[in-house]
BAVEXTOR-466170 format. One line per 4 residues: number of its first residue (from 1); their letters; for each residue x, y, z of N, C-alpha, C. Coordinates in nm, 3 decimals, always signed. Atoms other than C-alpha are relative to their C-alpha. Layout:
BEGIN
NUM> A> X:Y:Z:X:Y:Z:X:Y:Z  ...
END
This chain:
BEGIN
1> MVEP> +0.104:-0.122:-0.021:-0.010:+0.008:+0.009:+0.100:+0.125:-0.013  -0.082:-0.117:+0.015:+0.136:+0.335:-0.093:-0.045:+0.100:+0.093  +0.036:-0.102:-0.094:+0.138:+0.589:+0.188:+0.004:+0.154:-0.081  +0.014:-0.137:+0.056:+0.006:+0.929:+0.080:+0.112:+0.096:+0.048
5> KAAT> -0.106:-0.102:-0.038:+0.269:+1.212:+0.093:-0.053:+0.103:+0.087  +0.061:-0.107:-0.112:+0.222:+1.452:+0.378:+0.000:+0.132:-0.078  +0.023:-0.118:+0.069:+0.091:+1.789:+0.267:+0.110:+0.094:+0.059  -0.099:-0.108:-0.042:+0.354:+2.067:+0.281:-0.049:+0.129:-0.049
9> RKPH> +0.042:-0.147:+0.024:+0.290:+2.440:+0.304:+0.107:+0.061:-0.073  -0.090:-0.083:+0.048:+0.455:+2.664:+0.069:+0.015:+0.125:+0.075  -0.015:-0.128:-0.065:+0.604:+2.950:+0.231:-0.033:+0.133:-0.080  +0.042:-0.134:+0.084:+0.488:+3.319:+0.117:+0.123:+0.029:-0.050
13> RKGT> -0.106:-0.056:+0.051:+0.727:+3.487:-0.106:+0.038:+0.114:+0.097  -0.055:-0.098:-0.085:+0.949:+3.731:+0.081:-0.080:+0.125:-0.021  +0.055:-0.118:+0.038:+0.764:+4.051:+0.123:-0.130:-0.007:+0.001  +0.143:+0.012:+0.017:+0.419:+3.917:+0.096:-0.057:+0.003:+0.136
17> STAD> +0.069:-0.027:-0.132:+0.181:+4.032:+0.373:-0.125:-0.097:-0.015  +0.124:+0.064:+0.009:-0.139:+3.866:+0.479:-0.109:+0.075:-0.081  +0.098:-0.096:+0.078:-0.333:+4.172:+0.329:+0.037:-0.021:-0.146  -0.015:+0.048:+0.148:-0.159:+4.075:-0.007:-0.058:-0.122:-0.037
21> VQDN> +0.053:+0.122:+0.027:-0.276:+3.730:+0.009:-0.158:+0.017:-0.003  +0.137:-0.029:-0.004:-0.632:+3.844:+0.094:-0.056:+0.064:-0.137  +0.029:-0.071:+0.125:-0.612:+4.091:-0.202:-0.021:-0.079:-0.112  -0.033:+0.105:+0.105:-0.499:+3.811:-0.428:-0.138:-0.091:-0.005
25> RTQY> +0.112:+0.087:-0.001:-0.824:+3.616:-0.333:-0.125:+0.066:-0.062  +0.126:-0.072:+0.053:-1.066:+3.893:-0.461:-0.014:-0.041:-0.143  +0.024:+0.048:+0.115:-1.015:+3.750:-0.807:-0.082:-0.139:-0.021  +0.077:+0.129:-0.017:-1.198:+3.430:-0.694:-0.144:+0.050:+0.033
29> LSRA> +0.130:-0.039:-0.067:-1.502:+3.632:-0.557:-0.095:-0.004:-0.121  +0.092:+0.001:+0.092:-1.830:+3.590:-0.734:-0.094:+0.117:+0.011  +0.073:-0.131:+0.012:-2.011:+3.914:-0.828:-0.138:-0.023:+0.022  +0.141:+0.025:-0.024:-2.332:+3.756:-0.854:-0.053:-0.057:+0.130
33> VSKS> +0.024:+0.024:-0.142:-2.314:+3.592:-0.509:-0.008:+0.126:+0.095  -0.015:-0.128:-0.089:-2.218:+3.933:-0.369:-0.130:+0.087:-0.017  +0.114:-0.077:+0.020:-2.503:+4.105:-0.540:-0.125:-0.060:+0.067  +0.118:+0.073:-0.044:-2.757:+3.840:-0.440:-0.022:+0.032:+0.155
37> LEIL> -0.002:-0.025:-0.142:-2.648:+3.894:-0.065:-0.041:+0.162:+0.017  +0.045:-0.150:-0.001:-2.681:+4.276:-0.139:-0.161:+0.024:+0.001  +0.138:-0.008:-0.001:-3.034:+4.221:-0.243:-0.070:-0.033:+0.132  +0.060:+0.053:-0.134:-3.132:+4.014:+0.051:+0.002:+0.105:+0.120
41> ELLQ> -0.028:-0.100:-0.117:-2.982:+4.283:+0.296:-0.084:+0.127:-0.030  +0.078:-0.134:+0.034:-3.155:+4.555:+0.092:-0.143:-0.022:+0.053  +0.140:+0.053:-0.028:-3.499:+4.383:+0.142:-0.011:-0.004:+0.162  +0.009:+0.008:-0.145:-3.420:+4.322:+0.515:-0.002:+0.150:+0.064
45> TRQS> -0.019:-0.151:-0.049:-3.318:+4.701:+0.565:-0.131:+0.058:-0.018  +0.116:-0.074:+0.056:-3.617:+4.825:+0.374:-0.123:-0.048:+0.077  +0.130:+0.043:-0.083:-3.870:+4.605:+0.570:-0.130:+0.000:-0.074  +0.124:+0.017:+0.088:-4.110:+4.589:+0.267:+0.030:-0.025:-0.128
49> SMLL> -0.010:+0.034:+0.130:-4.161:+4.469:-0.063:+0.056:+0.098:-0.099  -0.045:-0.096:+0.098:-3.976:+4.624:-0.367:-0.019:-0.052:-0.142  +0.012:+0.035:+0.153:-4.013:+4.634:-0.754:+0.125:-0.012:-0.056  -0.125:+0.029:+0.068:-3.765:+4.513:-0.989:+0.084:+0.129:-0.033
53> NEVA> -0.078:-0.140:+0.019:-3.670:+4.892:-1.092:+0.078:+0.038:+0.107  -0.043:-0.067:-0.139:-3.620:+4.988:-0.728:+0.120:-0.094:+0.037  -0.100:+0.084:-0.043:-3.386:+4.677:-0.656:+0.106:+0.027:-0.098  -0.112:-0.004:+0.098:-3.191:+4.721:-0.976:+0.063:+0.141:+0.025
57> RQVK> -0.078:-0.133:-0.003:-3.122:+5.095:-0.907:+0.064:-0.013:+0.133  -0.061:-0.001:-0.128:-3.038:+5.048:-0.534:+0.120:-0.099:-0.004  -0.126:+0.088:+0.008:-2.779:+4.751:-0.623:+0.075:+0.024:-0.112  -0.090:-0.060:+0.111:-2.655:+4.936:-0.929:+0.010:-0.119:-0.095
61> LSKT> +0.005:+0.103:+0.101:-2.757:+4.654:-1.175:-0.077:+0.032:-0.101  +0.091:-0.018:+0.113:-2.923:+4.643:-1.509:-0.128:-0.067:+0.035  +0.134:+0.065:-0.025:-3.299:+4.545:-1.489:+0.029:-0.162:-0.035  -0.013:+0.133:+0.054:-3.194:+4.225:-1.687:+0.073:-0.088:+0.113
65> SAFR> -0.094:+0.078:-0.103:-2.918:+4.118:-1.429:-0.074:-0.010:+0.129  +0.065:+0.013:-0.138:-3.134:+4.214:-1.125:-0.106:-0.097:-0.019  +0.125:+0.095:+0.027:-3.436:+4.016:-1.278:+0.058:-0.138:+0.015  -0.050:+0.135:-0.001:-3.218:+3.711:-1.317:+0.038:-0.043:+0.140
69> LLCT> -0.034:+0.026:-0.143:-3.083:+3.722:-0.953:-0.133:-0.009:+0.077  +0.127:+0.020:-0.075:-3.428:+3.787:-0.824:-0.076:-0.121:-0.025  +0.065:+0.132:+0.031:-3.565:+3.478:-1.021:+0.065:-0.114:+0.082  -0.062:+0.098:-0.051:-3.292:+3.273:-0.884:-0.027:-0.010:+0.159
73> LQAS> +0.039:-0.003:-0.147:-3.353:+3.380:-0.521:-0.129:-0.032:+0.019  +0.135:+0.052:-0.015:-3.718:+3.314:-0.571:-0.006:-0.146:-0.015  -0.001:+0.155:+0.029:-3.663:+2.970:-0.715:+0.064:-0.076:+0.112  -0.062:+0.067:-0.109:-3.420:+2.900:-0.427:-0.074:+0.001:+0.135
77> GYLT> +0.088:-0.016:-0.116:-3.684:+2.992:-0.167:+0.043:+0.108:+0.090  -0.035:-0.136:-0.071:-3.533:+3.322:-0.038:-0.099:+0.116:-0.011  +0.068:-0.105:+0.005:-3.774:+3.552:-0.179:-0.137:-0.064:-0.072  +0.150:+0.043:+0.058:-4.148:+3.550:-0.276:-0.048:+0.118:-0.081
81> QQEA> +0.038:-0.112:+0.088:-4.304:+3.761:-0.542:-0.151:+0.020:+0.015  +0.150:-0.024:-0.021:-4.633:+3.932:-0.450:-0.054:+0.076:-0.104  +0.079:-0.075:+0.106:-4.889:+4.130:-0.648:+0.071:+0.109:-0.063  -0.061:-0.106:+0.083:-4.785:+4.380:-0.912:+0.149:-0.016:+0.008
85> GRYD> -0.138:+0.038:+0.022:-4.448:+4.212:-0.920:+0.091:+0.060:+0.105  -0.083:-0.042:-0.127:-4.312:+4.321:-0.570:+0.064:-0.135:+0.043  -0.061:+0.104:-0.069:-4.049:+4.107:-0.416:+0.024:+0.031:+0.148  -0.015:-0.014:-0.124:-4.002:+4.031:-0.062:+0.054:-0.123:+0.054
89> LVSE> -0.071:+0.107:-0.072:-3.809:+3.814:+0.185:-0.101:-0.101:+0.057  +0.083:+0.102:-0.068:-3.962:+3.480:+0.287:+0.013:+0.022:+0.141  -0.015:-0.024:-0.141:-4.051:+3.513:+0.652:+0.128:-0.079:+0.084  -0.093:+0.093:-0.066:-3.828:+3.224:+0.757:+0.148:+0.046:-0.027
93> VRPI> -0.138:-0.052:+0.021:-3.516:+3.405:+0.593:+0.048:+0.108:+0.065  -0.045:-0.102:-0.066:-3.539:+3.715:+0.768:+0.081:+0.002:+0.113  -0.113:-0.001:-0.106:-3.372:+3.638:+1.094:+0.131:-0.033:-0.050  -0.133:+0.027:+0.047:-3.083:+3.488:+0.895:+0.054:+0.110:-0.065
97> VSSR> -0.056:-0.121:+0.057:-3.034:+3.804:+0.692:+0.035:+0.115:+0.102  -0.017:-0.099:-0.120:-3.082:+4.016:+1.001:+0.119:-0.014:+0.083  -0.148:+0.031:-0.101:-2.809:+3.837:+1.197:+0.122:+0.029:-0.084  -0.118:-0.036:+0.061:-2.575:+3.873:+0.907:+0.030:+0.142:-0.001
101> FLMR> -0.025:-0.139:+0.025:-2.618:+4.231:+0.877:+0.024:+0.066:+0.133  -0.041:-0.037:-0.140:-2.605:+4.290:+1.256:+0.144:-0.033:+0.028  -0.141:+0.020:-0.026:-2.266:+4.118:+1.266:+0.088:+0.095:-0.077  -0.088:-0.095:+0.074:-2.135:+4.344:+1.009:-0.011:+0.140:+0.046
105> LLKT> +0.018:-0.132:-0.060:-2.286:+4.641:+1.176:+0.098:+0.027:+0.127  -0.079:+0.003:-0.128:-2.126:+4.548:+1.508:+0.158:+0.002:-0.037  -0.159:-0.003:+0.039:-1.771:+4.479:+1.330:+0.031:+0.135:-0.036  -0.019:-0.138:+0.048:-1.804:+4.825:+1.169:-0.003:+0.089:+0.104
109> ATPV> +0.032:-0.091:-0.086:-1.952:+5.018:+1.448:+0.099:+0.011:+0.139  -0.040:+0.028:-0.137:-1.779:+4.885:+1.761:+0.147:+0.094:+0.000  -0.122:-0.084:-0.013:-1.412:+5.063:+1.687:-0.037:+0.141:-0.020  +0.048:-0.146:+0.014:-1.587:+5.400:+1.577:-0.046:+0.034:+0.152
113> MSVL> +0.044:-0.037:-0.114:-1.774:+5.380:+1.909:+0.114:+0.022:+0.119  -0.143:-0.019:-0.086:-1.440:+5.315:+2.105:+0.065:+0.134:-0.007  -0.051:-0.141:+0.027:-1.284:+5.611:+1.954:-0.088:+0.122:+0.055  +0.104:-0.101:-0.028:-1.588:+5.827:+2.011:-0.005:+0.010:+0.161
117> GREL> +0.005:+0.010:-0.147:-1.603:+5.710:+2.379:+0.124:+0.058:+0.062  -0.114:-0.043:-0.065:-1.255:+5.802:+2.454:+0.020:+0.150:-0.036  -0.012:-0.134:+0.022:-1.280:+6.147:+2.295:-0.110:+0.079:+0.081  +0.109:-0.063:-0.071:-1.615:+6.253:+2.450:-0.008:-0.034:+0.151
121> RETI> +0.005:+0.055:-0.142:-1.577:+6.047:+2.779:-0.135:-0.014:+0.052  +0.136:+0.020:-0.050:-1.947:+5.970:+2.796:-0.052:-0.126:-0.094  +0.040:+0.124:+0.048:-2.142:+5.664:+2.722:-0.067:+0.007:-0.146  +0.051:-0.001:+0.134:-2.201:+5.574:+2.358:-0.072:-0.124:-0.036
125> NLAA> +0.071:+0.120:+0.026:-2.471:+5.342:+2.249:-0.031:-0.017:-0.147  +0.028:+0.038:+0.137:-2.568:+5.156:+1.915:-0.130:-0.093:+0.019  +0.120:+0.069:+0.002:-2.916:+5.053:+1.851:-0.037:-0.047:-0.152  +0.054:+0.027:+0.128:-3.077:+4.861:+1.547:-0.152:-0.005:-0.004
129> LFEN> +0.141:-0.006:+0.017:-3.427:+4.845:+1.396:-0.008:-0.160:-0.020  +0.056:+0.148:+0.002:-3.584:+4.485:+1.437:-0.141:+0.020:-0.074  +0.123:+0.010:+0.061:-3.917:+4.369:+1.298:-0.104:+0.111:+0.059  +0.101:-0.096:-0.052:-4.127:+4.571:+1.551:+0.038:+0.065:+0.127
133> RVEV> -0.075:-0.082:-0.106:-3.872:+4.736:+1.785:+0.131:+0.067:-0.032  -0.140:-0.043:+0.001:-3.563:+4.941:+1.830:+0.074:-0.054:+0.110  -0.080:+0.056:-0.115:-3.286:+4.760:+2.038:+0.130:+0.035:+0.005  -0.144:-0.023:-0.039:-2.960:+4.846:+2.196:+0.068:-0.125:-0.034
137> IAVE> -0.061:+0.115:+0.050:-2.714:+4.610:+2.034:+0.153:+0.015:+0.049  -0.131:-0.022:-0.053:-2.383:+4.765:+2.181:+0.021:+0.115:+0.074  -0.021:-0.108:-0.089:-2.272:+4.990:+2.450:+0.161:+0.011:+0.036  -0.135:-0.020:-0.032:-1.934:+5.174:+2.505:-0.015:+0.098:+0.130
141> ESPQ> +0.036:-0.063:-0.118:-1.950:+5.275:+2.869:+0.097:+0.125:+0.030  -0.098:-0.118:-0.035:-1.821:+5.611:+2.999:+0.094:-0.024:+0.104  -0.112:+0.042:-0.111:-1.506:+5.606:+3.219:-0.029:+0.087:+0.116  +0.051:-0.082:-0.109:-1.678:+5.862:+3.456:-0.060:-0.073:+0.110
145> IIRM> +0.068:+0.070:-0.115:-1.772:+5.761:+3.794:-0.151:+0.008:-0.011  +0.137:-0.014:+0.037:-2.121:+5.923:+3.743:-0.013:+0.005:-0.144  -0.001:-0.016:+0.137:-2.241:+5.828:+3.431:-0.150:-0.058:-0.026  +0.112:+0.059:+0.051:-2.544:+5.705:+3.216:+0.040:-0.120:-0.055
149> TNVI> -0.016:+0.123:+0.051:-2.555:+5.341:+3.136:-0.110:-0.060:-0.084  +0.111:+0.061:+0.051:-2.751:+5.108:+2.911:+0.033:-0.147:-0.009  -0.028:+0.150:-0.004:-2.797:+4.742:+2.859:-0.034:-0.058:-0.152  +0.034:+0.056:+0.126:-2.775:+4.539:+2.547:-0.107:-0.086:+0.010
153> GHIL> +0.133:+0.071:+0.003:-3.097:+4.403:+2.453:-0.112:+0.076:+0.050  +0.116:-0.109:-0.043:-3.293:+4.708:+2.580:-0.072:+0.038:-0.096  +0.099:-0.043:+0.100:-3.596:+4.780:+2.388:-0.031:+0.140:+0.029  -0.009:-0.142:-0.012:-3.602:+5.158:+2.340:-0.142:+0.051:-0.051
157> PPNA> +0.138:-0.090:+0.023:-3.924:+5.375:+2.365:+0.006:+0.089:-0.129  -0.015:-0.093:+0.120:-3.984:+5.521:+2.014:-0.053:+0.149:+0.028  +0.054:-0.127:-0.025:-4.150:+5.821:+2.182:+0.075:+0.088:+0.100  -0.098:-0.077:-0.130:-3.880:+5.907:+2.471:+0.129:-0.007:-0.028
161> SSLG> -0.142:-0.001:+0.001:-3.542:+5.793:+2.403:+0.047:+0.060:-0.134  -0.054:-0.070:+0.116:-3.317:+5.956:+2.150:+0.013:-0.078:-0.109  -0.033:+0.112:+0.085:-3.215:+5.646:+1.974:-0.133:-0.044:-0.054  +0.113:+0.033:+0.051:-3.578:+5.539:+1.954:-0.071:+0.092:-0.093
165> KAIT> +0.073:-0.097:+0.099:-3.709:+5.870:+1.810:+0.091:+0.019:-0.127  -0.098:-0.026:+0.113:-3.393:+5.901:+1.585:-0.034:-0.104:-0.122  +0.024:+0.098:+0.098:-3.463:+5.572:+1.418:-0.150:+0.007:-0.051  +0.153:+0.017:+0.028:-3.844:+5.575:+1.424:-0.030:+0.126:-0.095
169> AFQP> +0.019:-0.111:+0.069:-3.857:+5.925:+1.287:+0.016:-0.030:-0.160  -0.042:+0.015:+0.125:-3.697:+5.817:+0.968:-0.064:-0.110:-0.093  +0.075:+0.106:+0.069:-3.924:+5.527:+0.880:-0.121:+0.038:-0.079  +0.143:-0.027:+0.070:-4.227:+5.506:+0.639:-0.100:+0.018:+0.101
173> DERR> +0.122:-0.013:-0.103:-4.556:+5.605:+0.788:-0.044:-0.133:+0.060  +0.043:+0.122:-0.052:-4.663:+5.247:+0.810:+0.089:-0.057:+0.100  -0.112:+0.059:-0.096:-4.348:+5.129:+0.965:+0.025:+0.067:+0.127  -0.017:-0.080:-0.128:-4.333:+5.415:+1.208:-0.124:-0.034:+0.080
177> EKLL> +0.124:+0.029:-0.070:-4.693:+5.339:+1.315:+0.007:-0.125:+0.074  -0.017:+0.142:-0.046:-4.620:+4.968:+1.360:+0.088:+0.003:+0.131  -0.106:-0.004:-0.119:-4.315:+5.058:+1.604:-0.081:+0.077:+0.117  +0.074:-0.071:-0.108:-4.554:+5.309:+1.795:-0.095:-0.096:+0.056
181> RSYG> +0.111:+0.085:-0.067:-4.832:+5.048:+1.844:+0.078:-0.099:+0.078  -0.060:+0.113:-0.076:-4.583:+4.766:+1.936:+0.042:+0.030:+0.139  -0.057:-0.035:-0.134:-4.427:+4.960:+2.220:-0.108:+0.058:+0.079  +0.082:-0.067:-0.075:-4.711:+5.190:+2.313:+0.067:+0.149:+0.038
185> LYRF> -0.055:-0.140:-0.031:-4.679:+5.567:+2.424:+0.001:+0.013:+0.163  -0.008:+0.026:-0.142:-4.586:+5.507:+2.792:+0.088:+0.145:+0.053  -0.055:-0.115:-0.074:-4.495:+5.819:+3.021:+0.116:-0.056:+0.101  -0.099:+0.034:-0.091:-4.158:+5.773:+3.188:+0.032:+0.118:+0.101
189> TEHT> -0.026:-0.110:-0.092:-4.102:+6.126:+3.339:-0.101:+0.094:-0.047  +0.074:-0.093:+0.030:-4.281:+6.446:+3.343:+0.020:+0.067:-0.137  -0.034:-0.065:+0.130:-4.110:+6.548:+3.017:-0.036:-0.101:-0.132  +0.024:+0.102:+0.112:-4.211:+6.227:+2.817:-0.111:+0.064:-0.095
193> ITDR> +0.092:-0.030:+0.099:-4.401:+6.308:+2.497:-0.085:-0.111:-0.015  +0.098:+0.128:+0.018:-4.728:+6.098:+2.487:-0.116:+0.048:-0.106  +0.091:-0.060:+0.082:-4.931:+6.332:+2.277:+0.022:-0.022:-0.150  -0.044:+0.040:+0.135:-4.961:+6.199:+1.910:+0.039:+0.111:-0.092
197> SQLQ> -0.026:-0.119:+0.093:-4.961:+6.546:+1.738:+0.134:+0.046:+0.057  -0.123:-0.033:-0.039:-4.671:+6.658:+1.952:+0.124:-0.079:-0.044  -0.115:+0.079:+0.028:-4.471:+6.354:+1.885:+0.038:-0.006:-0.149  -0.022:-0.018:+0.149:-4.523:+6.393:+1.496:+0.067:+0.113:-0.015
201> REFN> -0.089:-0.117:+0.018:-4.385:+6.735:+1.519:+0.145:-0.014:+0.055  -0.139:+0.037:-0.046:-4.090:+6.598:+1.723:+0.065:-0.087:-0.128  -0.054:+0.092:+0.110:-4.038:+6.339:+1.435:+0.053:+0.082:-0.114  -0.035:-0.088:+0.083:-4.060:+6.618:+1.193:+0.133:+0.073:+0.006
205> ISRE> -0.131:-0.075:-0.022:-3.788:+6.816:+1.347:+0.101:-0.090:+0.012  -0.103:+0.091:-0.002:-3.570:+6.514:+1.387:+0.048:-0.028:-0.133  -0.049:+0.031:+0.136:-3.573:+6.457:+1.026:+0.059:+0.124:-0.066  -0.050:-0.129:+0.063:-3.515:+6.820:+0.928:+0.148:+0.029:+0.072
209> QGFA> -0.135:-0.045:-0.052:-3.216:+6.852:+1.169:+0.099:-0.125:+0.005  -0.098:+0.127:+0.018:-3.077:+6.493:+1.130:+0.026:-0.056:+0.144  -0.039:+0.055:-0.124:-3.070:+6.412:+1.491:-0.126:+0.000:+0.107  +0.090:-0.001:-0.090:-3.290:+6.350:+1.792:+0.051:+0.026:+0.140
213> ADHE> -0.044:-0.012:-0.112:-3.268:+6.451:+2.149:-0.095:-0.039:+0.118  +0.086:+0.062:-0.115:-3.392:+6.316:+2.491:+0.046:+0.085:+0.118  -0.030:-0.074:-0.108:-3.392:+6.581:+2.760:-0.086:-0.042:+0.113  +0.067:+0.053:-0.108:-3.497:+6.389:+3.074:-0.135:-0.070:-0.045
217> ESVS> +0.132:+0.058:+0.052:-3.780:+6.217:+2.855:-0.025:-0.144:+0.043  +0.021:+0.133:-0.036:-3.692:+5.866:+2.943:+0.064:-0.031:+0.139  -0.060:+0.024:-0.129:-3.482:+5.891:+3.260:+0.016:+0.148:+0.061  -0.011:-0.128:-0.060:-3.496:+6.182:+3.500:+0.159:+0.025:+0.020
221> DGYC> -0.142:-0.055:-0.022:-3.162:+6.386:+3.504:+0.092:-0.053:-0.103  -0.065:+0.067:+0.113:-3.059:+6.201:+3.180:-0.019:+0.072:-0.132  -0.011:-0.053:+0.128:-2.957:+6.370:+2.857:+0.052:-0.091:-0.111  -0.056:+0.093:+0.100:-2.920:+6.179:+2.533:-0.016:+0.067:-0.161
225> FAVP> +0.021:-0.044:+0.123:-2.856:+6.259:+2.181:+0.030:-0.105:-0.109  -0.011:+0.108:+0.099:-2.887:+6.038:+1.870:-0.012:+0.042:-0.150  +0.008:-0.009:+0.147:-2.829:+6.032:+1.489:-0.022:-0.134:-0.066  +0.032:+0.124:+0.063:-2.950:+5.786:+1.244:+0.123:-0.035:-0.088
229> ILSP> -0.107:+0.048:+0.101:-2.712:+5.558:+1.040:-0.086:-0.028:-0.124  +0.081:+0.010:+0.123:-2.848:+5.590:+0.686:+0.082:-0.086:-0.098  -0.044:+0.069:+0.116:-2.806:+5.365:+0.385:+0.008:+0.086:-0.113  -0.008:-0.104:+0.123:-2.731:+5.507:+0.044:-0.149:+0.031:-0.050
233> SGDV> +0.137:-0.008:+0.039:-3.104:+5.454:-0.024:-0.085:+0.095:+0.091  +0.062:-0.087:-0.078:-3.197:+5.674:+0.270:-0.069:-0.089:+0.112  +0.061:+0.088:-0.122:-3.321:+5.380:+0.493:+0.075:+0.013:+0.124  -0.067:-0.020:-0.134:-3.238:+5.399:+0.849:-0.002:-0.142:+0.087
237> PAGI> -0.001:+0.125:-0.089:-3.166:+5.046:+1.004:+0.067:+0.014:+0.133  -0.070:-0.015:-0.128:-2.967:+5.169:+1.295:+0.034:+0.142:+0.029  -0.040:-0.124:-0.073:-2.849:+5.471:+1.509:+0.104:-0.010:+0.098  -0.104:-0.003:-0.099:-2.571:+5.591:+1.738:-0.045:+0.123:+0.098
241> SISL> +0.025:-0.103:-0.095:-2.608:+5.805:+2.044:+0.099:+0.020:+0.109  -0.088:-0.022:-0.112:-2.440:+5.963:+2.341:-0.085:+0.039:+0.118  +0.074:-0.034:-0.117:-2.591:+5.975:+2.694:+0.104:+0.044:+0.101  -0.075:-0.056:-0.112:-2.482:+6.167:+3.001:-0.071:+0.065:+0.109
245> PKLR> +0.099:-0.052:-0.101:-2.622:+6.293:+3.322:-0.018:+0.165:-0.025  +0.030:-0.149:+0.024:-2.777:+6.634:+3.307:+0.106:+0.106:+0.075  -0.099:-0.084:-0.077:-2.514:+6.788:+3.561:+0.125:+0.027:-0.075  -0.107:-0.047:+0.107:-2.254:+6.777:+3.282:-0.039:+0.072:-0.118
249> IRNT> +0.038:-0.077:+0.115:-2.450:+6.958:+3.033:+0.016:+0.154:+0.028  -0.040:-0.107:-0.033:-2.295:+7.304:+3.026:-0.093:+0.106:-0.090  +0.075:-0.108:+0.080:-2.467:+7.493:+2.726:-0.034:-0.072:-0.136  +0.039:+0.039:+0.144:-2.612:+7.451:+2.363:+0.118:-0.037:-0.090
253> EQED> -0.112:+0.028:+0.072:-2.279:+7.460:+2.222:+0.069:-0.119:+0.017  -0.043:+0.123:-0.032:-2.164:+7.164:+2.397:-0.089:-0.120:-0.060  +0.091:+0.103:+0.081:-2.479:+6.982:+2.269:+0.030:-0.011:-0.140  -0.024:-0.012:+0.144:-2.403:+7.108:+1.919:+0.125:-0.096:-0.040
257> AFVK> -0.117:+0.081:+0.018:-2.060:+6.953:+1.950:-0.018:-0.161:+0.009  +0.025:+0.131:-0.008:-2.192:+6.610:+2.062:-0.067:-0.036:-0.134  +0.080:+0.019:+0.116:-2.431:+6.626:+1.757:+0.079:-0.018:-0.121  -0.079:-0.002:+0.119:-2.154:+6.705:+1.518:+0.088:-0.139:+0.006
261> ALKG> -0.092:+0.114:-0.021:-1.930:+6.419:+1.661:-0.088:-0.129:-0.038  +0.072:+0.110:+0.031:-2.215:+6.169:+1.634:-0.021:-0.011:-0.147  +0.026:+0.004:+0.136:-2.299:+6.267:+1.281:+0.136:-0.049:-0.087  -0.128:+0.043:+0.071:-1.930:+6.221:+1.176:+0.028:-0.150:+0.018
265> AAAE> +0.011:+0.133:-0.014:-1.938:+5.878:+1.330:-0.103:-0.068:-0.071  +0.113:+0.058:+0.081:-2.255:+5.780:+1.173:+0.031:-0.016:-0.137  -0.038:+0.007:+0.139:-2.120:+5.870:+0.847:+0.110:-0.085:-0.029  -0.125:+0.094:-0.002:-1.796:+5.675:+0.901:-0.072:-0.145:-0.005
269> ISEA> +0.048:+0.138:-0.015:-1.998:+5.365:+0.990:-0.084:-0.030:-0.126  +0.076:+0.009:+0.105:-2.232:+5.417:+0.700:+0.074:-0.037:-0.132  -0.093:+0.032:+0.106:-1.959:+5.435:+0.452:+0.068:-0.121:-0.011  -0.078:+0.119:-0.008:-1.772:+5.143:+0.564:-0.125:-0.132:-0.013
273> LF> +0.098:+0.111:+0.004:-2.111:+4.935:+0.600:-0.058:-0.019:-0.129  +0.076:+0.031:+0.141:-2.268:+4.998:+0.268:+0.089:+0.036:-0.119
END
């Protein structure tokens, strides 16, 4: 019996780094697979069905190429075609696609949050949009002894917390209504907004300014500012915020500086994520 030869590993050429090896592998990547995953994440982020031309425009494909991928995904059981030619994710697939997106979001946002936390020395929070809720998925704690804290898995009130408002405000009307109905309009402090008309004005202001604020609306003596993380299509699947005790708020200039830093961080995350 002939013994098989032991496998030998060829050494890298001198001067070849791991990054070079990874770059060389890009020649083997499948553009069709990459675009298919992009379509799945697009439908997950949008949380609603989409027409062929909408999908083609968002993933930057011709209608013919997009149609071919949509048909393949539908035949494979990942998509369903509804009335008027609209495509949507099969319900069983949504958790899988959502998990993949969340992993990429965390990998992208965590180092940005760490840098922001060191610069501002206050608690930085990351939240994501799920089917019927806005949920905290990462927290960078403040090094201060007296600080605002948060908990991963905490479901945020869409009418009171800055992250809840920032993400909810940018959703389509039907989606926004679903989030409000699912959580309810509860009063947490004397400053909480529970009136529908006033809350709608608050959402309008958040969209115009590009951020939402929580001035003791969810927790007494707590201030929080949040900005949405936008996809190229304008969808908002996540948001980032800073929270701190009221006693460390000095003036509006300081608040403006917080918002400016958050917008910069959100833009950095969005650029790397999408």
